[in-house]
mmCIF file as gemmi writes it, N, C-alpha and C atoms, coordinates in Angstrom:
data_model
loop_
_atom_site.group_PDB
_atom_site.id
_atom_site.type_symbol
_atom_site.label_atom_id
_atom_site.label_alt_id
_atom_site.label_comp_id
_atom_site.label_asym_id
_atom_site.label_entity_id
_atom_site.label_seq_id
_atom_site.pdbx_PDB_ins_code
_atom_site.Cartn_x
_atom_site.Cartn_y
_atom_site.Cartn_z
_atom_site.occupancy
_atom_site.B_iso_or_equiv
_atom_site.pdbx_formal_charge
_atom_site.auth_seq_id
_atom_site.auth_asym_id
_atom_site.pdbx_PDB_model_num
ATOM 1 N N . MET Axp A 1 ? 3.117 11.623 113.527 1 0 ? 1 A 1
ATOM 2 C CA . MET Axp A 1 ? 2.711 10.726 112.45 1 0 ? 1 A 1
ATOM 3 C C . MET Axp A 1 ? 1.212 10.436 112.598 1 0 ? 1 A 1
ATOM 4 N N . ARG Axp A 2 ? 0.521 10.469 111.502 1 0 ? 2 A 1
ATOM 5 C CA . ARG Axp A 2 ? -0.916 10.24 111.484 1 0 ? 2 A 1
ATOM 6 C C . ARG Axp A 2 ? -1.214 8.741 111.541 1 0 ? 2 A 1
ATOM 7 N N . SER Axp A 3 ? -2.292 8.383 112.198 1 0 ? 3 A 1
ATOM 8 C CA . SER Axp A 3 ? -2.7 6.991 112.318 1 0 ? 3 A 1
ATOM 9 C C . SER Axp A 3 ? -3.095 6.422 110.956 1 0 ? 3 A 1
ATOM 10 N N . ILE Axp A 4 ? -2.699 5.166 110.721 1 0 ? 4 A 1
ATOM 11 C CA . ILE Axp A 4 ? -3.102 4.471 109.489 1 0 ? 4 A 1
ATOM 12 C C . ILE Axp A 4 ? -4.109 3.362 109.79 1 0 ? 4 A 1
ATOM 13 N N . LEU Axp A 5 ? -4.609 3.332 111.009 1 0 ? 5 A 1
ATOM 14 C CA . LEU Axp A 5 ? -5.599 2.326 111.377 1 0 ? 5 A 1
ATOM 15 C C . LEU Axp A 5 ? -6.876 2.518 110.573 1 0 ? 5 A 1
ATOM 16 N N . ILE Axp A 6 ? -7.56 1.433 110.317 1 0 ? 6 A 1
ATOM 17 C CA . ILE Axp A 6 ? -8.798 1.47 109.547 1 0 ? 6 A 1
ATOM 18 C C . ILE Axp A 6 ? -9.794 2.445 110.16 1 0 ? 6 A 1
ATOM 19 N N . LYS Axp A 7 ? -9.917 2.425 111.471 1 0 ? 7 A 1
ATOM 20 C CA . LYS Axp A 7 ? -10.909 3.279 112.132 1 0 ? 7 A 1
ATOM 21 C C . LYS Axp A 7 ? -10.612 4.772 111.969 1 0 ? 7 A 1
ATOM 22 N N . ASP Axp A 8 ? -9.367 5.096 111.615 1 0 ? 8 A 1
ATOM 23 C CA . ASP Axp A 8 ? -8.957 6.491 111.501 1 0 ? 8 A 1
ATOM 24 C C . ASP Axp A 8 ? -8.805 6.971 110.059 1 0 ? 8 A 1
ATOM 25 N N . THR Axp A 9 ? -9.154 6.122 109.087 1 0 ? 9 A 1
ATOM 26 C CA . THR Axp A 9 ? -8.94 6.463 107.683 1 0 ? 9 A 1
ATOM 27 C C . THR Axp A 9 ? -10.16 6.147 106.831 1 0 ? 9 A 1
ATOM 28 N N . THR Axp A 10 ? -10.226 6.808 105.689 1 0 ? 10 A 1
ATOM 29 C CA . THR Axp A 10 ? -11.248 6.488 104.694 1 0 ? 10 A 1
ATOM 30 C C . THR Axp A 10 ? -10.65 5.506 103.696 1 0 ? 10 A 1
ATOM 31 N N . LYS Axp A 11 ? -11.484 4.917 102.885 1 0 ? 11 A 1
ATOM 32 C CA . LYS Axp A 11 ? -11.001 3.994 101.858 1 0 ? 11 A 1
ATOM 33 C C . LYS Axp A 11 ? -10.012 4.697 100.932 1 0 ? 11 A 1
ATOM 34 N N . GLU Axp A 12 ? -10.316 5.923 100.536 1 0 ? 12 A 1
ATOM 35 C CA . GLU Axp A 12 ? -9.432 6.67 99.646 1 0 ? 12 A 1
ATOM 36 C C . GLU Axp A 12 ? -8.086 6.936 100.314 1 0 ? 12 A 1
ATOM 37 N N . GLU Axp A 13 ? -8.107 7.246 101.593 1 0 ? 13 A 1
ATOM 38 C CA . GLU Axp A 13 ? -6.851 7.46 102.317 1 0 ? 13 A 1
ATOM 39 C C . GLU Axp A 13 ? -6.038 6.17 102.394 1 0 ? 13 A 1
ATOM 40 N N . ARG Axp A 14 ? -6.714 5.043 102.618 1 0 ? 14 A 1
ATOM 41 C CA . ARG Axp A 14 ? -6.01 3.759 102.687 1 0 ? 14 A 1
ATOM 42 C C . ARG Axp A 14 ? -5.374 3.399 101.346 1 0 ? 14 A 1
ATOM 43 N N . GLU Axp A 15 ? -6.076 3.672 100.248 1 0 ? 15 A 1
ATOM 44 C CA . GLU Axp A 15 ? -5.495 3.43 98.925 1 0 ? 15 A 1
ATOM 45 C C . GLU Axp A 15 ? -4.219 4.263 98.754 1 0 ? 15 A 1
ATOM 46 N N . LYS Axp A 16 ? -4.263 5.511 99.165 1 0 ? 16 A 1
ATOM 47 C CA . LYS Axp A 16 ? -3.107 6.399 99.055 1 0 ? 16 A 1
ATOM 48 C C . LYS Axp A 16 ? -1.967 5.921 99.961 1 0 ? 16 A 1
ATOM 49 N N . ILE Axp A 17 ? -2.297 5.499 101.167 1 0 ? 17 A 1
ATOM 50 C CA . ILE Axp A 17 ? -1.287 4.994 102.108 1 0 ? 17 A 1
ATOM 51 C C . ILE Axp A 17 ? -0.548 3.81 101.506 1 0 ? 17 A 1
ATOM 52 N N . VAL Axp A 18 ? -1.287 2.853 100.948 1 0 ? 18 A 1
ATOM 53 C CA . VAL Axp A 18 ? -0.674 1.66 100.355 1 0 ? 18 A 1
ATOM 54 C C . VAL Axp A 18 ? 0.181 2.05 99.162 1 0 ? 18 A 1
ATOM 55 N N . ARG Axp A 19 ? -0.35 2.868 98.289 1 0 ? 19 A 1
ATOM 56 C CA . ARG Axp A 19 ? 0.379 3.281 97.088 1 0 ? 19 A 1
ATOM 57 C C . ARG Axp A 19 ? 1.686 3.993 97.46 1 0 ? 19 A 1
ATOM 58 N N . GLU Axp A 20 ? 1.623 4.933 98.395 1 0 ? 20 A 1
ATOM 59 C CA . GLU Axp A 20 ? 2.815 5.68 98.79 1 0 ? 20 A 1
ATOM 60 C C . GLU Axp A 20 ? 3.826 4.796 99.52 1 0 ? 20 A 1
ATOM 61 N N . ALA Axp A 21 ? 3.352 3.903 100.358 1 0 ? 21 A 1
ATOM 62 C CA . ALA Axp A 21 ? 4.259 3.018 101.097 1 0 ? 21 A 1
ATOM 63 C C . ALA Axp A 21 ? 4.984 2.07 100.152 1 0 ? 21 A 1
ATOM 64 N N . LEU Axp A 22 ? 4.283 1.552 99.179 1 0 ? 22 A 1
ATOM 65 C CA . LEU Axp A 22 ? 4.899 0.61 98.247 1 0 ? 22 A 1
ATOM 66 C C . LEU Axp A 22 ? 5.886 1.308 97.337 1 0 ? 22 A 1
ATOM 67 N N . PHE Axp A 23 ? 5.561 2.503 96.907 1 0 ? 23 A 1
ATOM 68 C CA . PHE Axp A 23 ? 6.482 3.263 96.06 1 0 ? 23 A 1
ATOM 69 C C . PHE Axp A 23 ? 7.757 3.556 96.832 1 0 ? 23 A 1
ATOM 70 N N . GLY Axp A 24 ? 7.638 3.858 98.105 1 0 ? 24 A 1
ATOM 71 C CA . GLY Axp A 24 ? 8.799 4.142 98.931 1 0 ? 24 A 1
ATOM 72 C C . GLY Axp A 24 ? 9.636 2.91 99.219 1 0 ? 24 A 1
ATOM 73 N N . SER Axp A 25 ? 9.022 1.737 99.201 1 0 ? 25 A 1
ATOM 74 C CA . SER Axp A 25 ? 9.736 0.502 99.525 1 0 ? 25 A 1
ATOM 75 C C . SER Axp A 25 ? 10.696 0.067 98.433 1 0 ? 25 A 1
ATOM 76 N N . CYS Axp A 26 ? 10.23 0.09 97.213 1 0 ? 26 A 1
ATOM 77 C CA . CYS Axp A 26 ? 11.088 -0.427 96.142 1 0 ? 26 A 1
ATOM 78 C C . CYS Axp A 26 ? 11.496 0.648 95.144 1 0 ? 26 A 1
ATOM 79 N N . GLY Axp A 27 ? 10.885 1.819 95.23 1 0 ? 27 A 1
ATOM 80 C CA . GLY Axp A 27 ? 11.286 2.921 94.364 1 0 ? 27 A 1
ATOM 81 C C . GLY Axp A 27 ? 10.653 2.943 92.99 1 0 ? 27 A 1
ATOM 82 N N . SER Axp A 28 ? 9.653 2.112 92.765 1 0 ? 28 A 1
ATOM 83 C CA . SER Axp A 28 ? 8.983 2.146 91.47 1 0 ? 28 A 1
ATOM 84 C C . SER Axp A 28 ? 7.496 1.936 91.655 1 0 ? 28 A 1
ATOM 85 N N . GLU Axp A 29 ? 6.737 2.349 90.667 1 0 ? 29 A 1
ATOM 86 C CA . GLU Axp A 29 ? 5.291 2.14 90.702 1 0 ? 29 A 1
ATOM 87 C C . GLU Axp A 29 ? 5.001 0.65 90.549 1 0 ? 29 A 1
ATOM 88 N N . CYS Axp A 30 ? 3.89 0.221 91.077 1 0 ? 30 A 1
ATOM 89 C CA . CYS Axp A 30 ? 3.535 -1.199 91.037 1 0 ? 30 A 1
ATOM 90 C C . CYS Axp A 30 ? 2.98 -1.639 89.68 1 0 ? 30 A 1
ATOM 91 N N . GLU Axp A 31 ? 2.431 -0.707 88.922 1 0 ? 31 A 1
ATOM 92 C CA . GLU Axp A 31 ? 1.841 -1.076 87.652 1 0 ? 31 A 1
ATOM 93 C C . GLU Axp A 31 ? 2.897 -1.713 86.756 1 0 ? 31 A 1
ATOM 94 N N . PHE Axp A 32 ? 2.596 -2.862 86.236 1 0 ? 32 A 1
ATOM 95 C CA . PHE Axp A 32 ? 3.459 -3.647 85.353 1 0 ? 32 A 1
ATOM 96 C C . PHE Axp A 32 ? 4.686 -4.217 86.061 1 0 ? 32 A 1
ATOM 97 N N . CYS Axp A 33 ? 4.711 -4.155 87.377 1 0 ? 33 A 1
ATOM 98 C CA . CYS Axp A 33 ? 5.823 -4.719 88.139 1 0 ? 33 A 1
ATOM 99 C C . CYS Axp A 33 ? 5.408 -6.11 88.608 1 0 ? 33 A 1
ATOM 100 N N . SER Axp A 34 ? 6.289 -7.068 88.502 1 0 ? 34 A 1
ATOM 101 C CA . SER Axp A 34 ? 5.957 -8.413 88.971 1 0 ? 34 A 1
ATOM 102 C C . SER Axp A 34 ? 6.834 -8.809 90.15 1 0 ? 34 A 1
ATOM 103 N N . GLY Axp A 35 ? 7.452 -7.852 90.808 1 0 ? 35 A 1
ATOM 104 C CA . GLY Axp A 35 ? 8.351 -8.133 91.913 1 0 ? 35 A 1
ATOM 105 C C . GLY Axp A 35 ? 7.706 -8.942 93.007 1 0 ? 35 A 1
ATOM 106 N N . CYS Axp A 36 ? 6.524 -8.568 93.43 1 0 ? 36 A 1
ATOM 107 C CA . CYS Axp A 36 ? 5.851 -9.292 94.5 1 0 ? 36 A 1
ATOM 108 C C . CYS Axp A 36 ? 5.331 -10.644 94.019 1 0 ? 36 A 1
ATOM 109 N N . ASP Axp A 37 ? 4.938 -10.721 92.745 1 0 ? 37 A 1
ATOM 110 C CA . ASP Axp A 37 ? 4.537 -12.009 92.176 1 0 ? 37 A 1
ATOM 111 C C . ASP Axp A 37 ? 5.698 -12.99 92.274 1 0 ? 37 A 1
ATOM 112 N N . ASN Axp A 38 ? 6.899 -12.498 91.977 1 0 ? 38 A 1
ATOM 113 C CA . ASN Axp A 38 ? 8.087 -13.353 92.013 1 0 ? 38 A 1
ATOM 114 C C . ASN Axp A 38 ? 8.411 -13.832 93.421 1 0 ? 38 A 1
ATOM 115 N N . LEU Axp A 39 ? 7.991 -13.077 94.43 1 0 ? 39 A 1
ATOM 116 C CA . LEU Axp A 39 ? 8.218 -13.468 95.822 1 0 ? 39 A 1
ATOM 117 C C . LEU Axp A 39 ? 7.097 -14.348 96.361 1 0 ? 39 A 1
ATOM 118 N N . GLY Axp A 40 ? 6.096 -14.621 95.546 1 0 ? 40 A 1
ATOM 119 C CA . GLY Axp A 40 ? 5 -15.48 95.964 1 0 ? 40 A 1
ATOM 120 C C . GLY Axp A 40 ? 3.858 -14.748 96.634 1 0 ? 40 A 1
ATOM 121 N N . GLY Axp A 41 ? 3.892 -13.435 96.609 1 0 ? 41 A 1
ATOM 122 C CA . GLY Axp A 41 ? 2.863 -12.648 97.282 1 0 ? 41 A 1
ATOM 123 C C . GLY Axp A 41 ? 1.67 -12.309 96.431 1 0 ? 41 A 1
ATOM 124 N N . GLY Axp A 42 ? 1.758 -12.549 95.157 1 0 ? 42 A 1
ATOM 125 C CA . GLY Axp A 42 ? 0.673 -12.176 94.272 1 0 ? 42 A 1
ATOM 126 C C . GLY Axp A 42 ? 0.746 -10.697 93.951 1 0 ? 42 A 1
ATOM 127 N N . ARG Axp A 43 ? -0.224 -10.221 93.212 1 0 ? 43 A 1
ATOM 128 C CA . ARG Axp A 43 ? -0.241 -8.806 92.858 1 0 ? 43 A 1
ATOM 129 C C . ARG Axp A 43 ? -0.399 -7.987 94.127 1 0 ? 43 A 1
ATOM 130 N N . ILE Axp A 44 ? 0.441 -6.994 94.291 1 0 ? 44 A 1
ATOM 131 C CA . ILE Axp A 44 ? 0.519 -6.249 95.535 1 0 ? 44 A 1
ATOM 132 C C . ILE Axp A 44 ? -0.78 -5.524 95.87 1 0 ? 44 A 1
ATOM 133 N N . GLU Axp A 45 ? -1.472 -5.006 94.873 1 0 ? 45 A 1
ATOM 134 C CA . GLU Axp A 45 ? -2.728 -4.324 95.182 1 0 ? 45 A 1
ATOM 135 C C . GLU Axp A 45 ? -3.751 -5.307 95.733 1 0 ? 45 A 1
ATOM 136 N N . GLU Axp A 46 ? -3.661 -6.563 95.347 1 0 ? 46 A 1
ATOM 137 C CA . GLU Axp A 46 ? -4.565 -7.578 95.882 1 0 ? 46 A 1
ATOM 138 C C . GLU Axp A 46 ? -4.126 -8.033 97.266 1 0 ? 46 A 1
ATOM 139 N N . LEU Axp A 47 ? -2.838 -8.046 97.514 1 0 ? 47 A 1
ATOM 140 C CA . LEU Axp A 47 ? -2.333 -8.413 98.832 1 0 ? 47 A 1
ATOM 141 C C . LEU Axp A 47 ? -2.877 -7.457 99.898 1 0 ? 47 A 1
ATOM 142 N N . TYR Axp A 48 ? -2.93 -6.176 99.583 1 0 ? 48 A 1
ATOM 143 C CA . TYR Axp A 48 ? -3.398 -5.172 100.543 1 0 ? 48 A 1
ATOM 144 C C . TYR Axp A 48 ? -4.86 -4.779 100.358 1 0 ? 48 A 1
ATOM 145 N N . ARG Axp A 49 ? -5.565 -5.463 99.49 1 0 ? 49 A 1
ATOM 146 C CA . ARG Axp A 49 ? -6.991 -5.184 99.261 1 0 ? 49 A 1
ATOM 147 C C . ARG Axp A 49 ? -7.814 -5.268 100.554 1 0 ? 49 A 1
ATOM 148 N N . PRO Axp A 50 ? -7.596 -6.258 101.433 1 0 ? 50 A 1
ATOM 149 C CA . PRO Axp A 50 ? -8.38 -6.307 102.675 1 0 ? 50 A 1
ATOM 150 C C . PRO Axp A 50 ? -8.196 -5.061 103.545 1 0 ? 50 A 1
ATOM 151 N N . TYR Axp A 51 ? -7.01 -4.46 103.527 1 0 ? 51 A 1
ATOM 152 C CA . TYR Axp A 51 ? -6.797 -3.215 104.27 1 0 ? 51 A 1
ATOM 153 C C . TYR Axp A 51 ? -7.565 -2.077 103.603 1 0 ? 51 A 1
ATOM 154 N N . ILE Axp A 52 ? -7.411 -1.965 102.305 1 0 ? 52 A 1
ATOM 155 C CA . ILE Axp A 52 ? -8.097 -0.898 101.573 1 0 ? 52 A 1
ATOM 156 C C . ILE Axp A 52 ? -9.598 -0.995 101.777 1 0 ? 52 A 1
ATOM 157 N N . GLU Axp A 53 ? -10.133 -2.205 101.799 1 0 ? 53 A 1
ATOM 158 C CA . GLU Axp A 53 ? -11.573 -2.414 101.982 1 0 ? 53 A 1
ATOM 159 C C . GLU Axp A 53 ? -12.01 -2.313 103.444 1 0 ? 53 A 1
ATOM 160 N N . GLY Axp A 54 ? -11.051 -2.167 104.358 1 0 ? 54 A 1
ATOM 161 C CA . GLY Axp A 54 ? -11.393 -2.016 105.77 1 0 ? 54 A 1
ATOM 162 C C . GLY Axp A 54 ? -11.621 -3.313 106.512 1 0 ? 54 A 1
ATOM 163 N N . LEU Axp A 55 ? -11.071 -4.407 106.017 1 0 ? 55 A 1
ATOM 164 C CA . LEU Axp A 55 ? -11.289 -5.716 106.622 1 0 ? 55 A 1
ATOM 165 C C . LEU Axp A 55 ? -10.159 -6.176 107.537 1 0 ? 55 A 1
ATOM 166 N N . LYS Axp A 56 ? -8.924 -5.787 107.215 1 0 ? 56 A 1
ATOM 167 C CA . LYS Axp A 56 ? -7.756 -6.189 108.009 1 0 ? 56 A 1
ATOM 168 C C . LYS Axp A 56 ? -6.785 -5.021 108.08 1 0 ? 56 A 1
ATOM 169 N N . GLU Axp A 57 ? -6.124 -4.903 109.217 1 0 ? 57 A 1
ATOM 170 C CA . GLU Axp A 57 ? -5.097 -3.877 109.364 1 0 ? 57 A 1
ATOM 171 C C . GLU Axp A 57 ? -3.846 -4.295 108.584 1 0 ? 57 A 1
ATOM 172 N N . ILE Axp A 58 ? -3.036 -3.323 108.224 1 0 ? 58 A 1
ATOM 173 C CA . ILE Axp A 58 ? -1.794 -3.6 107.507 1 0 ? 58 A 1
ATOM 174 C C . ILE Axp A 58 ? -0.927 -4.578 108.297 1 0 ? 58 A 1
ATOM 175 N N . SER Axp A 59 ? -0.853 -4.381 109.592 1 0 ? 59 A 1
ATOM 176 C CA . SER Axp A 59 ? -0.009 -5.257 110.421 1 0 ? 59 A 1
ATOM 177 C C . SER Axp A 59 ? -0.459 -6.712 110.344 1 0 ? 59 A 1
ATOM 178 N N . GLU Axp A 60 ? -1.761 -6.95 110.262 1 0 ? 60 A 1
ATOM 179 C CA . GLU Axp A 60 ? -2.278 -8.318 110.147 1 0 ? 60 A 1
ATOM 180 C C . GLU Axp A 60 ? -1.875 -8.94 108.812 1 0 ? 60 A 1
ATOM 181 N N . ILE Axp A 61 ? -1.993 -8.165 107.762 1 0 ? 61 A 1
ATOM 182 C CA . ILE Axp A 61 ? -1.636 -8.66 106.425 1 0 ? 61 A 1
ATOM 183 C C . ILE Axp A 61 ? -0.147 -8.965 106.359 1 0 ? 61 A 1
ATOM 184 N N . ASN Axp A 62 ? 0.665 -8.051 106.879 1 0 ? 62 A 1
ATOM 185 C CA . ASN Axp A 62 ? 2.118 -8.273 106.868 1 0 ? 62 A 1
ATOM 186 C C . ASN Axp A 62 ? 2.493 -9.512 107.668 1 0 ? 62 A 1
ATOM 187 N N . GLU Axp A 63 ? 1.844 -9.708 108.796 1 0 ? 63 A 1
ATOM 188 C CA . GLU Axp A 63 ? 2.126 -10.878 109.63 1 0 ? 63 A 1
ATOM 189 C C . GLU Axp A 63 ? 1.766 -12.174 108.905 1 0 ? 63 A 1
ATOM 190 N N . GLU Axp A 64 ? 0.616 -12.197 108.244 1 0 ? 64 A 1
ATOM 191 C CA . GLU Axp A 64 ? 0.196 -13.38 107.494 1 0 ? 64 A 1
ATOM 192 C C . GLU Axp A 64 ? 1.149 -13.669 106.338 1 0 ? 64 A 1
ATOM 193 N N . TYR Axp A 65 ? 1.603 -12.632 105.674 1 0 ? 65 A 1
ATOM 194 C CA . TYR Axp A 65 ? 2.515 -12.783 104.542 1 0 ? 65 A 1
ATOM 195 C C . TYR Axp A 65 ? 3.866 -13.324 105.002 1 0 ? 65 A 1
ATOM 196 N N . ARG Axp A 66 ? 4.33 -12.829 106.143 1 0 ? 66 A 1
ATOM 197 C CA . ARG Axp A 66 ? 5.647 -13.172 106.663 1 0 ? 66 A 1
ATOM 198 C C . ARG Axp A 66 ? 5.672 -14.526 107.379 1 0 ? 66 A 1
ATOM 199 N N . ALA Axp A 67 ? 4.556 -14.98 107.905 1 0 ? 67 A 1
ATOM 200 C CA . ALA Axp A 67 ? 4.502 -16.19 108.737 1 0 ? 67 A 1
ATOM 201 C C . ALA Axp A 67 ? 5.175 -17.411 108.097 1 0 ? 67 A 1
ATOM 202 N N . PRO Axp A 68 ? 4.915 -17.741 106.844 1 0 ? 68 A 1
ATOM 203 C CA . PRO Axp A 68 ? 5.562 -18.916 106.262 1 0 ? 68 A 1
ATOM 204 C C . PRO Axp A 68 ? 7.077 -18.757 106.093 1 0 ? 68 A 1
ATOM 205 N N . LEU Axp A 69 ? 7.549 -17.515 106.106 1 0 ? 69 A 1
ATOM 206 C CA . LEU Axp A 69 ? 8.964 -17.249 105.878 1 0 ? 69 A 1
ATOM 207 C C . LEU Axp A 69 ? 9.78 -17.289 107.151 1 0 ? 69 A 1
ATOM 208 N N . VAL Axp A 70 ? 9.105 -17.141 108.3 1 0 ? 70 A 1
ATOM 209 C CA . VAL Axp A 70 ? 9.791 -17.093 109.59 1 0 ? 70 A 1
ATOM 210 C C . VAL Axp A 70 ? 9.71 -18.464 110.245 1 0 ? 70 A 1
ATOM 211 N N . ARG Axp A 71 ? 10.841 -18.952 110.719 1 0 ? 71 A 1
ATOM 212 C CA . ARG Axp A 71 ? 10.858 -20.265 111.359 1 0 ? 71 A 1
ATOM 213 C C . ARG Axp A 71 ? 11.225 -20.146 112.802 1 0 ? 71 A 1
């Protein structure tokens, strides 16, 4: 399996990683989908924008998103 860490990917690769991972998770494209909005996560492309921009790893974003849900 290829690394998805920021240091090992380009911005274009990160966009593709997010798009493919999300499509695999729920089985539909994100465009016009409000599934994540309904869960309180906001628009999914914005949720993962810090990863795409190289600011935060996916694991950090997932942890921040999940933190309020875990007790």
